[in-house]
N, C-alpha and C positions, 0 to 999 in steps of 0.2 A: 516879776511873776514867777520864775522857775522855783523860786527859793517857797513860795505858796504853793506849789504843786508839791514838792518834795514835803512838807510839812503834811498836808492832806495825804500823803500815801503811807507816812509814818502813822499818824493819827488813825488811820481806817485797817492799819495791819492786825493780822492776828494777836501778836504779841500785845499791843498798846489797849486792844479791846479786852485783853486777859486782865492786867493792870486795870482799867476801868472799871470791870467788873468785880474788883477785888479777889481775882484767884489766885490761887498761888502759884506762883513764878519760880521756876528752876535757876538755878546760879547760870546754867548756859542759855538758856532764854535770855536774859539780863544780858549778857554777853552778846549775844548777837543782836538786841536791841539796840546796845549801845553800838556796835560794830554798822548798822542800818546808820543811825545819826551822825555818825562821824563821815561814814560813806556818804550821808547826802551833804556834809560839812552845815550840821545844825548845832549850834551852840548847847551844851548841855553842861551841867553840874551835878557830882554825885556824892552822897556821904553816905559813911555806913557805920553804924552801930552792932556790937557783936554781941550775941545774944545771953541771956542771965538766966536764973531760975523764973525769974517772975516776967520777963521779955523774949521774946524769940531776936533772930539775927534779924536785921532788917535792913534794907536801901532806901533811901529818899533820892528820887530822879529831879529834878530841876530842868524842863528844858527851855530855853529864851526863845519864844515866839519872835518879838519884836523888843524894841526897848521898851514897852508900856505892857507887854503881854508875856507873862511866864506860866507853864503847867507844873505844878508839883506834884510827884505821886509818890504813895510811902509804900513799897514794895516789901512784903512778910517772906523771908526764907524758910520759914515755919509758922507752924499753927499759931494762932493767939495774938494778942495787942502789940502793935509796936513800941518800940522806946519813941518815935518819932509821932506828933501830935499833928494833925490837921491844923494847914495855915487858916487863917478867917478869911 
């Protein structure tokens, strides 16, 4: 039950709402988000793709809610289309 409350708090927070609304997220905000995940002992993975002429620098954040549910978000650090493609 405690884990569910922690996940709920993270998912309803301002930073995660920015991700869901596909808003630009600064690197400092991303650090804060990962700090929240770590502080609440919520498992996650992250991947980084450096920017190119065609694609902006971006991050892919995968939050492991339980063994069968993961949330995957792509966070562009600059305007443009990310290197990461959405999962099916």
